One Martini backbone bead per residue (centre of mass of N, CA, C, O) as a GRO file, in nm:
protein
  494
    1MET     BB    1   5.815   9.880  10.952
    2LEU     BB    2   6.110   9.825  11.077
    3LYS     BB    3   6.288   9.561  11.219
    4ALA     BB    4   6.473   9.478  11.478
    5LEU     BB    5   6.736   9.311  11.564
    6PRO     BB    6   6.784   9.090  11.779
    7ALA     BB    7   7.028   9.052  12.010
    8ALA     BB    8   7.029   8.729  12.006
    9ARG     BB    9   7.130   8.733  11.688
   10TRP     BB   10   7.402   8.830  11.769
   11ASP     BB   11   7.693   8.724  11.583
   12TYR     BB   12   7.926   8.610  11.383
   13ASP     BB   13   7.750   8.602  11.126
   14THR     BB   14   7.625   8.888  11.142
   15ALA     BB   15   7.891   9.041  11.161
   16ALA     BB   16   8.003   8.940  10.890
   17HIS     BB   17   7.778   9.058  10.714
   18LEU     BB   18   7.825   9.356  10.787
   19LEU     BB   19   8.127   9.369  10.698
   20ASN     BB   20   8.082   9.283  10.403
   21ARG     BB   21   7.867   9.514  10.328
   22ALA     BB   22   7.983   9.777  10.502
   23GLY     BB   23   8.242   9.660  10.358
   24PHE     BB   24   8.536   9.423  10.300
   25GLY     BB   25   8.581   9.276  10.530
   26GLY     BB   26   8.758   9.020  10.738
   27PRO     BB   27   8.900   8.887  10.989
   28PRO     BB   28   8.813   8.702  11.259
   29SER     BB   29   8.901   8.912  11.475
   30VAL     BB   30   8.710   9.135  11.381
   31ILE     BB   31   8.448   8.980  11.402
   32GLU     BB   32   8.470   8.907  11.701
   33THR     BB   33   8.458   9.196  11.804
   34LEU     BB   34   8.180   9.263  11.696
   35ALA     BB   35   8.027   9.022  11.834
   36GLY     BB   36   8.108   9.136  12.134
   37LEU     BB   37   7.903   9.337  12.075
   38ASN     BB   38   7.657   9.526  12.042
   39PRO     BB   39   7.482   9.615  11.771
   40ASP     BB   40   7.514   9.925  11.798
   41ASP     BB   41   7.822   9.932  11.850
   42ALA     BB   42   7.904   9.782  11.594
   43LEU     BB   43   7.783   9.982  11.396
   44SER     BB   44   7.943  10.234  11.496
   45THR     BB   45   8.233  10.139  11.401
   46LEU     BB   46   8.141  10.208  11.101
   47LEU     BB   47   7.956  10.470  11.077
   48ASP     BB   48   8.144  10.634  11.296
   49TYR     BB   49   8.427  10.724  11.139
   50GLU     BB   50   8.514  11.008  11.254
   51ARG     BB   51   8.666  10.883  11.512
   52TYR     BB   52   8.874  10.807  11.288
   53ALA     BB   53   9.166  10.851  11.179
   54ASP     BB   54   9.279  10.979  10.847
   55PRO     BB   55   9.615  11.005  10.717
   56THR     BB   56   9.568  11.024  10.424
   57PRO     BB   57   9.732  11.153  10.168
   58ALA     BB   58   9.740  11.341   9.916
   59PRO     BB   59   9.837  11.385   9.627
   60ASP     BB   60  10.058  11.613   9.523
   61TRP     BB   61   9.866  11.705   9.261
   62ALA     BB   62   9.598  11.761   9.449
   63LYS     BB   63   9.563  12.061   9.294
   64PRO     BB   64   9.554  12.352   9.187
   65ASP     BB   65   9.700  12.475   8.849
   66PRO     BB   66   9.714  12.768   8.705
   67GLU     BB   67  10.006  12.785   8.596
   68GLY     BB   68   9.997  12.535   8.423
   69VAL     BB   69   9.763  12.623   8.245
   70LYS     BB   70   9.897  12.875   8.133
   71GLN     BB   71  10.149  12.745   8.006
   72LEU     BB   72   9.996  12.555   7.813
   73ARG     BB   73   9.847  12.779   7.659
   74GLU     BB   74  10.098  12.940   7.566
   75ALA     BB   75  10.241  12.715   7.420
   76ALA     BB   76  10.005  12.650   7.221
   77ARG     BB   77   9.976  12.931   7.093
   78ASN     BB   78  10.303  12.923   6.988
   79ALA     BB   79  10.248  12.674   6.818
   80THR     BB   80  10.255  12.432   6.621
   81PRO     BB   81  10.062  12.174   6.536
   82ASP     BB   82  10.277  11.963   6.611
   83GLU     BB   83  10.357  12.085   6.888
   84ARG     BB   84  10.074  12.074   7.009
   85ARG     BB   85  10.034  11.771   6.997
   86LYS     BB   86  10.279  11.702   7.182
   87LEU     BB   87  10.184  11.856   7.429
   88TYR     BB   88   9.920  11.695   7.475
   89GLN     BB   89  10.054  11.417   7.497
   90ALA     BB   90  10.224  11.483   7.744
   91GLU     BB   91   9.984  11.561   7.929
   92MET     BB   92   9.840  11.280   7.910
   93ARG     BB   93  10.065  11.117   8.041
   94VAL     BB   94  10.045  11.257   8.310
   95GLN     BB   95   9.743  11.190   8.364
   96PHE     BB   96   9.775  10.880   8.354
   97GLN     BB   97   9.975  10.857   8.585
   98ARG     BB   98   9.782  10.982   8.794
   99LEU     BB   99   9.556  10.776   8.760
  100MET     BB  100   9.716  10.538   8.860
  101GLU     BB  101   9.773  10.656   9.140
  102LEU     BB  102   9.475  10.693   9.226
  103ARG     BB  103   9.397  10.400   9.224
  104GLY     BB  104   9.601  10.308   9.441
  105TRP     BB  105   9.510  10.503   9.661
  106TRP     BB  106   9.216  10.385   9.685
  107LEU     BB  107   9.270  10.087   9.726
  108ASN     BB  108   9.442  10.118   9.984
  109ARG     BB  109   9.215  10.256  10.144
  110MET     BB  110   9.027  10.008  10.137
  111ALA     BB  111   9.237   9.788  10.249
  112LYS     BB  112   9.377   9.983  10.504
  113GLY     BB  113   9.178  10.156  10.615
  114PRO     BB  114   8.975  10.291  10.897
  115ARG     BB  115   8.710  10.336  10.668
  116PRO     BB  116   8.524  10.117  10.511
  117PHE     BB  117   8.244  10.248  10.483
  118GLN     BB  118   8.321  10.509  10.348
  119GLU     BB  119   8.444  10.365  10.093
  120LYS     BB  120   8.185  10.214  10.016
  121MET     BB  121   8.030  10.482   9.958
  122VAL     BB  122   8.218  10.592   9.742
  123LEU     BB  123   8.168  10.359   9.549
  124PHE     BB  124   7.870  10.408   9.516
  125TRP     BB  125   7.887  10.705   9.405
  126HIS     BB  126   8.061  10.632   9.161
  127GLY     BB  127   7.829  10.459   9.029
  128HIS     BB  128   7.602  10.668   9.037
  129PHE     BB  129   7.807  10.914   8.937
  130ALA     BB  130   7.907  10.831   8.655
  131THR     BB  131   8.258  10.902   8.590
  132SER     BB  132   8.498  10.966   8.329
  133PHE     BB  133   8.823  11.001   8.221
  134ASP     BB  134   8.778  10.975   7.911
  135LYS     BB  135   8.653  11.282   7.925
  136VAL     BB  136   8.786  11.453   8.142
  137ARG     BB  137   9.116  11.429   8.153
  138ASN     BB  138   9.151  11.473   8.487
  139ALA     BB  139   9.281  11.379   8.783
  140TYR     BB  140   9.196  11.605   8.979
  141TYR     BB  141   8.892  11.585   8.924
  142MET     BB  142   8.867  11.288   9.021
  143TRP     BB  143   8.967  11.335   9.304
  144ARG     BB  144   8.764  11.551   9.387
  145GLN     BB  145   8.513  11.374   9.361
  146ASN     BB  146   8.606  11.159   9.560
  147GLU     BB  147   8.615  11.360   9.801
  148LEU     BB  148   8.320  11.439   9.794
  149PHE     BB  149   8.207  11.158   9.859
  150ARG     BB  150   8.353  11.142  10.131
  151ARG     BB  151   8.241  11.402  10.270
  152LEU     BB  152   7.916  11.313  10.176
  153ALA     BB  153   7.844  11.005  10.215
  154THR     BB  154   7.630  11.060  10.493
  155GLY     BB  155   7.450  11.289  10.421
  156ASN     BB  156   7.277  11.505  10.230
  157TRP     BB  157   7.094  11.480   9.946
  158GLN     BB  158   7.078  11.770   9.839
  159GLU     BB  159   7.372  11.841   9.878
  160LEU     BB  160   7.494  11.620   9.699
  161LEU     BB  161   7.353  11.688   9.435
  162THR     BB  162   7.461  11.972   9.412
  163PHE     BB  163   7.770  11.918   9.427
  164ALA     BB  164   7.774  11.712   9.195
  165GLY     BB  165   7.675  11.924   8.974
  166LYS     BB  166   7.939  12.128   9.051
  167ASP     BB  167   8.134  11.939   8.959
  168PRO     BB  168   8.384  11.936   8.732
  169ALA     BB  169   8.350  11.651   8.622
  170MET     BB  170   8.040  11.679   8.566
  171LEU     BB  171   8.045  11.928   8.388
  172ILE     BB  172   8.192  11.767   8.164
  173TRP     BB  173   8.043  11.486   8.135
  174LEU     BB  174   7.741  11.659   8.090
  175ASP     BB  175   7.791  11.957   7.961
  176GLN     BB  176   7.728  12.202   8.154
  177ALA     BB  177   7.964  12.410   8.093
  178GLN     BB  178   7.816  12.470   7.794
  179SER     BB  179   7.567  12.593   7.917
  180ARG     BB  180   7.334  12.825   7.750
  181ARG     BB  181   7.186  13.091   7.657
  182PRO     BB  182   6.939  12.966   7.436
  183HIS     BB  183   7.117  12.670   7.451
  184ALA     BB  184   7.045  12.430   7.637
  185ASN     BB  185   7.184  12.165   7.802
  186GLU     BB  186   7.024  11.835   7.877
  187ASN     BB  187   7.195  11.618   8.015
  188PHE     BB  188   7.187  11.676   8.324
  189ALA     BB  189   6.878  11.720   8.350
  190ARG     BB  190   6.818  11.419   8.277
  191GLU     BB  191   7.010  11.250   8.464
  192VAL     BB  192   6.925  11.362   8.744
  193MET     BB  193   6.653  11.208   8.711
  194GLU     BB  194   6.692  10.923   8.582
  195LEU     BB  195   6.973  10.828   8.751
  196PHE     BB  196   6.986  10.999   9.045
  197SER     BB  197   6.653  11.048   9.166
  198LEU     BB  198   6.373  10.920   8.998
  199GLY     BB  199   6.320  10.814   8.720
  200ILE     BB  200   6.141  10.676   8.496
  201GLY     BB  201   5.815  10.847   8.497
  202ASN     BB  202   5.888  11.127   8.693
  203TYR     BB  203   5.899  11.286   8.418
  204THR     BB  204   5.932  11.518   8.158
  205GLU     BB  205   6.041  11.670   7.876
  206GLN     BB  206   5.973  11.948   7.988
  207ASP     BB  207   6.147  11.922   8.241
  208VAL     BB  208   6.412  11.909   8.091
  209THR     BB  209   6.398  12.180   7.951
  210GLU     BB  210   6.347  12.356   8.208
  211GLY     BB  211   6.591  12.258   8.373
  212ALA     BB  212   6.811  12.346   8.175
  213ARG     BB  213   6.749  12.647   8.194
  214ALA     BB  214   6.795  12.674   8.504
  215LEU     BB  215   7.109  12.560   8.484
  216THR     BB  216   7.206  12.793   8.376
  217GLY     BB  217   7.545  12.898   8.493
  218TRP     BB  218   7.664  12.634   8.533
  219SER     BB  219   8.018  12.623   8.567
  220LEU     BB  220   8.369  12.658   8.447
  221ASP     BB  221   8.695  12.723   8.574
  222PRO     BB  222   8.980  12.628   8.416
  223LEU     BB  223   9.205  12.782   8.565
  224ASN     BB  224   9.096  12.720   8.875
  225GLN     BB  225   8.936  12.449   8.884
  226GLU     BB  226   8.614  12.549   8.914
  227TYR     BB  227   8.332  12.643   9.007
  228VAL     BB  228   8.093  12.863   8.826
  229TYR     BB  229   7.889  13.143   8.816
  230ARG     BB  230   7.710  13.256   8.514
  231PRO     BB  231   7.484  13.501   8.463
  232LEU     BB  232   7.504  13.533   8.141
  233PHE     BB  233   7.402  13.221   8.100
  234HIS     BB  234   7.135  13.277   8.227
  235ASP     BB  235   6.794  13.198   8.241
  236ASN     BB  236   6.547  13.454   8.342
  237SER     BB  237   6.305  13.313   8.288
  238ILE     BB  238   6.018  13.150   8.300
  239LYS     BB  239   5.958  12.838   8.480
  240THR     BB  240   5.842  12.487   8.466
  241PHE     BB  241   5.922  12.254   8.737
  242LEU     BB  242   5.762  12.004   8.872
  243GLY     BB  243   5.526  12.243   8.938
  244ARG     BB  244   5.731  12.485   8.934
  245THR     BB  245   5.720  12.847   8.932
  246GLY     BB  246   5.981  13.054   8.785
  247ASN     BB  247   6.304  13.196   8.836
  248LEU     BB  248   6.486  12.939   8.800
  249ASP     BB  249   6.746  12.747   8.931
  250GLY     BB  250   6.956  12.500   9.015
  251ASP     BB  251   6.871  12.483   9.315
  252ASP     BB  252   6.570  12.454   9.255
  253VAL     BB  253   6.585  12.189   9.106
  254ILE     BB  254   6.697  12.012   9.336
  255ALA     BB  255   6.473  12.073   9.542
  256GLN     BB  256   6.239  11.966   9.369
  257ILE     BB  257   6.333  11.681   9.340
  258VAL     BB  258   6.349  11.601   9.647
  259ALA     BB  259   6.029  11.665   9.687
  260GLN     BB  260   5.959  11.416   9.547
  261PRO     BB  261   5.800  11.114   9.600
  262ALA     BB  262   6.026  10.947   9.424
  263ALA     BB  263   6.306  11.007   9.559
  264ALA     BB  264   6.332  10.823   9.805
  265PRO     BB  265   6.274  10.538   9.668
  266PHE     BB  266   6.505  10.550   9.473
  267ILE     BB  267   6.756  10.557   9.675
  268THR     BB  268   6.679  10.324   9.866
  269ALA     BB  269   6.675  10.099   9.656
  270LYS     BB  270   6.972  10.133   9.569
  271LEU     BB  271   7.096  10.081   9.848
  272TRP     BB  272   6.980   9.805   9.906
  273ASN     BB  273   7.096   9.667   9.657
  274TYR     BB  274   7.397   9.721   9.729
  275PHE     BB  275   7.388   9.579  10.025
  276ALA     BB  276   7.184   9.325   9.979
  277GLY     BB  277   7.158   9.225   9.651
  278GLN     BB  278   6.854   9.330   9.619
  279ALA     BB  279   6.551   9.411   9.550
  280PRO     BB  280   6.299   9.560   9.695
  281SER     BB  281   6.011   9.561   9.802
  282ASP     BB  282   5.754   9.775   9.814
  283GLU     BB  283   5.716   9.756  10.116
  284LEU     BB  284   6.009   9.788  10.205
  285ASN     BB  285   6.062  10.059  10.052
  286GLY     BB  286   5.853  10.222  10.202
  287ALA     BB  287   6.002  10.197  10.478
  288LEU     BB  288   6.265  10.322  10.386
  289ALA     BB  289   6.160  10.595  10.287
  290ASP     BB  290   6.036  10.681  10.557
  291ALA     BB  291   6.306  10.683  10.711
  292PHE     BB  292   6.444  10.896  10.534
  293ARG     BB  293   6.240  11.127  10.574
  294GLU     BB  294   6.240  11.132  10.893
  295ASN     BB  295   6.570  11.207  10.849
  296GLY     BB  296   6.595  11.443  10.630
  297ASN     BB  297   6.763  11.309  10.401
  298ASN     BB  298   6.965  11.133  10.575
  299PHE     BB  299   7.183  10.875  10.563
  300LYS     BB  300   7.293  10.770  10.833
  301PRO     BB  301   7.025  10.711  10.992
  302PHE     BB  302   6.913  10.529  10.774
  303LEU     BB  303   7.149  10.313  10.771
  304ARG     BB  304   7.121  10.229  11.062
  305ILE     BB  305   6.836  10.111  11.027
  306MET     BB  306   6.901   9.911  10.799
  307PHE     BB  307   7.141   9.749  10.954
  308ARG     BB  308   6.939   9.689  11.209
  309SER     BB  309   6.760   9.514  11.053
  310GLU     BB  310   6.613   9.212  11.001
  311GLU     BB  311   6.600   9.218  10.687
  312PHE     BB  312   6.916   9.226  10.643
  313TYR     BB  313   6.931   8.909  10.782
  314ASP     BB  314   6.815   8.746  10.580
  315PRO     BB  315   6.881   8.441  10.438
  316VAL     BB  316   6.842   8.549  10.133
  317ILE     BB  317   7.097   8.761  10.173
  318VAL     BB  318   7.297   8.584  10.287
  319ARG     BB  319   7.534   8.489  10.083
  320ASN     BB  320   7.390   8.647   9.790
  321GLN     BB  321   7.639   8.827   9.678
  322VAL     BB  322   7.806   8.941   9.426
  323LYS     BB  323   8.114   9.019   9.384
  324SER     BB  324   8.287   9.269   9.313
  325PRO     BB  325   8.590   9.325   9.203
  326VAL     BB  326   8.670   9.511   9.439
  327GLN     BB  327   8.564   9.331   9.663
  328TRP     BB  328   8.739   9.086   9.590
  329LEU     BB  329   9.018   9.226   9.615
  330VAL     BB  330   9.004   9.377   9.882
  331GLY     BB  331   8.889   9.150  10.057
  332THR     BB  332   9.131   8.967  10.027
  333ALA     BB  333   9.335   9.150  10.170
  334ARG     BB  334   9.178   9.155  10.440
  335VAL     BB  335   9.139   8.848  10.501
  336LEU     BB  336   9.467   8.782  10.447
  337GLU     BB  337   9.656   9.006  10.546
  338CYS     BB  338   9.747   9.166  10.272
  339ASP     BB  339   9.882   9.294  10.007
  340LEU     BB  340   9.859   9.457   9.740
  341PRO     BB  341   9.940   9.479   9.447
  342PRO     BB  342  10.055   9.657   9.230
  343THR     BB  343   9.884   9.890   9.058
  344MET     BB  344   9.913   9.774   8.766
  345ILE     BB  345   9.797   9.502   8.848
  346CYS     BB  346   9.527   9.593   8.957
  347GLU     BB  347   9.430   9.727   8.703
  348GLY     BB  348   9.428   9.470   8.532
  349ILE     BB  349   9.238   9.309   8.698
  350LEU     BB  350   8.987   9.503   8.693
  351ARG     BB  351   8.959   9.506   8.387
  352GLN     BB  352   8.910   9.197   8.351
  353LEU     BB  353   8.662   9.197   8.567
  354GLY     BB  354   8.490   9.494   8.505
  355GLN     BB  355   8.630   9.737   8.715
  356ASP     BB  356   8.723  10.047   8.620
  357LEU     BB  357   8.842  10.295   8.777
  358PHE     BB  358   8.731  10.591   8.648
  359ALA     BB  359   8.573  10.384   8.409
  360PRO     BB  360   8.291  10.362   8.334
  361PRO     BB  361   8.095  10.248   8.070
  362ASN     BB  362   7.870  10.463   8.167
  363VAL     BB  363   7.624  10.669   8.299
  364LYS     BB  364   7.511  10.402   8.464
  365GLY     BB  365   7.729  10.220   8.504
  366TRP     BB  366   7.724   9.934   8.675
  367ASP     BB  367   7.525   9.662   8.701
  368GLY     BB  368   7.591   9.410   8.847
  369GLY     BB  369   7.589   9.126   8.997
  370ILE     BB  370   7.568   8.875   8.773
  371ALA     BB  371   7.732   9.049   8.560
  372TRP     BB  372   8.017   8.985   8.685
  373ILE     BB  373   7.953   8.692   8.561
  374THR     BB  374   8.159   8.505   8.350
  375THR     BB  375   8.355   8.293   8.199
  376THR     BB  376   8.595   8.490   8.190
  377THR     BB  377   8.587   8.626   8.478
  378LEU     BB  378   8.602   8.363   8.638
  379LEU     BB  379   8.883   8.277   8.533
  380ASP     BB  380   9.023   8.536   8.624
  381ARG     BB  381   8.981   8.494   8.925
  382TYR     BB  382   9.138   8.226   8.945
  383ASN     BB  383   9.411   8.339   8.843
  384THR     BB  384   9.437   8.574   9.049
  385ALA     BB  385   9.455   8.405   9.307
  386ALA     BB  386   9.753   8.329   9.261
  387ILE     BB  387   9.871   8.609   9.293
  388LEU     BB  388   9.765   8.671   9.582
  389VAL     BB  389   9.877   8.403   9.726
  390GLN     BB  390  10.162   8.326   9.567
  391GLY     BB  391  10.240   8.528   9.371
  392ALA     BB  392  10.489   8.713   9.166
  393ASP     BB  393  10.696   8.750   8.886
  394VAL     BB  394  10.867   9.058   8.843
  395PRO     BB  395  11.013   9.284   8.681
  396ARG     BB  396  11.210   9.506   8.825
  397ALA     BB  397  11.166   9.748   8.633
  398ARG     BB  398  10.858   9.735   8.651
  399LEU     BB  399  10.833   9.773   8.956
  400GLU     BB  400  10.966  10.053   8.963
  401ALA     BB  401  10.767  10.187   8.770
  402MET     BB  402  10.519  10.138   8.943
  403GLN     BB  403  10.618  10.291   9.201
  404GLN     BB  404  10.686  10.568   9.012
  405MET     BB  405  10.498  10.612   8.766
  406THR     BB  406  10.680  10.496   8.519
  407PRO     BB  407  10.832  10.422   8.254
  408MET     BB  408  11.020  10.209   8.099
  409THR     BB  409  11.371  10.153   8.085
  410GLY     BB  410  11.601  10.048   7.876
  411ASN     BB  411  11.680   9.727   7.832
  412PRO     BB  412  11.444   9.498   7.778
  413SER     BB  413  11.593   9.225   7.816
  414GLU     BB  414  11.720   9.297   8.088
  415ALA     BB  415  11.463   9.380   8.245
  416TRP     BB  416  11.315   9.098   8.206
  417GLY     BB  417  11.547   8.921   8.347
  418LYS     BB  418  11.489   9.078   8.614
  419ARG     BB  419  11.347   8.942   8.905
  420VAL     BB  420  11.061   8.972   9.138
  421HIS     BB  421  10.889   8.896   9.425
  422VAL     BB  422  10.533   8.935   9.471
  423GLY     BB  423  10.345   8.876   9.718
  424GLY     BB  424  10.152   8.696   9.913
  425VAL     BB  425  10.097   8.473  10.175
  426ASP     BB  426  10.120   8.462  10.526
  427VAL     BB  427  10.061   8.180  10.699
  428ASP     BB  428  10.161   8.257  10.988
  429THR     BB  429   9.948   8.492  11.028
  430ILE     BB  430   9.663   8.314  10.964
  431LEU     BB  431   9.798   8.057  11.108
  432SER     BB  432   9.836   7.811  11.309
  433PRO     BB  433  10.023   7.548  11.377
  434ASP     BB  434   9.788   7.345  11.389
  435GLU     BB  435   9.655   7.433  11.116
  436ARG     BB  436   9.916   7.362  10.939
  437MET     BB  437   9.925   7.046  11.028
  438ASP     BB  438   9.611   7.008  11.023
  439LYS     BB  439   9.375   6.939  10.792
  440ASP     BB  440   9.108   6.987  10.936
  441ARG     BB  441   9.185   7.262  11.059
  442LEU     BB  442   9.243   7.399  10.798
  443VAL     BB  443   8.967   7.385  10.671
  444ALA     BB  444   8.819   7.531  10.898
  445ALA     BB  445   8.986   7.796  10.886
  446LEU     BB  446   8.925   7.871  10.591
  447GLN     BB  447   8.620   7.882  10.608
  448HIS     BB  448   8.608   8.090  10.835
  449ARG     BB  449   8.764   8.316  10.681
  450LEU     BB  450   8.648   8.306  10.370
  451LEU     BB  451   8.317   8.219  10.423
  452GLN     BB  452   8.141   8.154  10.685
  453SER     BB  453   8.140   7.855  10.575
  454ALA     BB  454   8.070   7.557  10.405
  455LEU     BB  455   8.164   7.325  10.212
  456LYS     BB  456   8.031   7.144   9.928
  457GLY     BB  457   8.065   6.869   9.775
  458ASP     BB  458   8.286   6.907   9.524
  459GLN     BB  459   8.451   7.121   9.677
  460ALA     BB  460   8.520   6.950   9.929
  461LYS     BB  461   8.649   6.713   9.777
  462ALA     BB  462   8.877   6.864   9.628
  463LEU     BB  463   9.018   6.959   9.890
  464GLY     BB  464   9.055   6.683  10.020
  465ASP     BB  465   9.219   6.550   9.794
  466PHE     BB  466   9.456   6.742   9.798
  467LEU     BB  467   9.542   6.691  10.094
  468ASN     BB  468   9.555   6.370  10.096
  469ALA     BB  469   9.800   6.369   9.879
  470ARG     BB  470   9.952   6.472  10.144
  471ASP     BB  471  10.154   6.404  10.402
  472ARG     BB  472  10.292   6.698  10.426
  473LEU     BB  473  10.259   7.023  10.491
  474ASN     BB  474  10.330   7.309  10.314
  475GLU     BB  475  10.326   7.627  10.218
  476ALA     BB  476  10.239   7.565   9.923
  477ASP     BB  477   9.992   7.392   9.999
  478ILE     BB  478   9.838   7.612  10.154
  479ARG     BB  479   9.816   7.810   9.923
  480ALA     BB  480   9.665   7.619   9.735
  481ALA     BB  481   9.421   7.586   9.917
  482ILE     BB  482   9.334   7.879   9.918
  483ARG     BB  483   9.286   7.892   9.615
  484LEU     BB  484   9.067   7.679   9.601
  485VAL     BB  485   8.863   7.839   9.767
  486MET     BB  486   8.868   8.094   9.569
  487CYS     BB  487   8.753   7.882   9.327
  488THR     BB  488   8.477   7.901   9.440
  489PRO     BB  489   8.153   7.994   9.439
  490GLU     BB  490   8.148   8.089   9.744
  491TYR     BB  491   8.369   8.327   9.703
  492GLN     BB  492   8.188   8.509   9.496
  493VAL     BB  493   8.032   8.555   9.761
  494THR     BB  494   7.861   8.760  10.050
   0.00000   0.00000   0.00000
């Protein structure tokens, strides 16, 4: 059984740990507010996000477009091969522009939205049910899946598995839309057990075959862009799946999976690893799985117990998780109380750092952990810190194209000659006059804000040497000092 964290241990450090892991971090004022509450109320401010309105509008194009689908089909039907190729190329340009907008829409929701825990869960499910635009090739489907994860982020496990399987992006990604009797496609049947719910060793190849037969009929209506059940595709014969026999269908498959003894430990271990930063011991995961089952396989009450547990605040866990690229980027914007760079810059940053949203590397998603850090990506983090803290000069035409999600036009030499400064930290917002003037206070303030701990050894000496070489600090010096802290190993973990 998990032990509850004693109320006496709830302080600034534990509040910061909760905010960093169950969200994307935040400035000292937010952490202090959490620390001033009792642990249950502090946790409720994150987990019970429904009580905070989220007015974020969907992108204008985020809706079914049957007329557009019809028009494209009709135009392609009457076109020559060359005209058809150009039609589809034009359509893909539209889809890529929408994908770019979708990435910015979600990143800003993570960085500025009122429900950081909900968005952190959406990011978890995006990596768990790893689905890529590279195959789906439809921005609406990717937005729709993202909204599904948001709607069911902390709901019931069986319901989420079912809706995730019927989601249009997933139907395309794992080829379920093409599955029909007598040649059932086994991709989704395999991955729903291997990667999503049970793990290798908890099913047989016969279960994959029988599950695939039961799942026939789950399909896609491409005109109306939604899931449809096609009874003529369904295999109505008797199947035996994970020990259950009958004329099983897809809903039966999901129910039988969730009923397996291995189902709860599989997902609780993955959630613990995501939030705590390391795999749980068998004993700990047994307690986590028990808590999950006792709460009807519902995520919110389970996560409340997990985040309230003493085990979650163990010293071996605190400040020992490598930040994912998204956590690093979004967390920086939150902790420095600044805007994210334009979407195209953010997209380039995340691609370089190894986490391209809506384009996971494979069906397993991102490995995470220490895999985020290589010689190249670490250098990219250090270089990106300059853009976030000090800002960057961007061609005006490129900035306008970024904001409007359109290609650059006009004379390239003229466009690249006219530049505008974007980004950068407002030091007056995050530091008091005394902190900006006094070097010791500045160091203390930066450590308090960025690390919630102190720099040591060579890192502390490098920062001290930099500041001591300056008689009087100006804004550029302070920004450079912030960047130096962001380029330490301590800033790469949370």
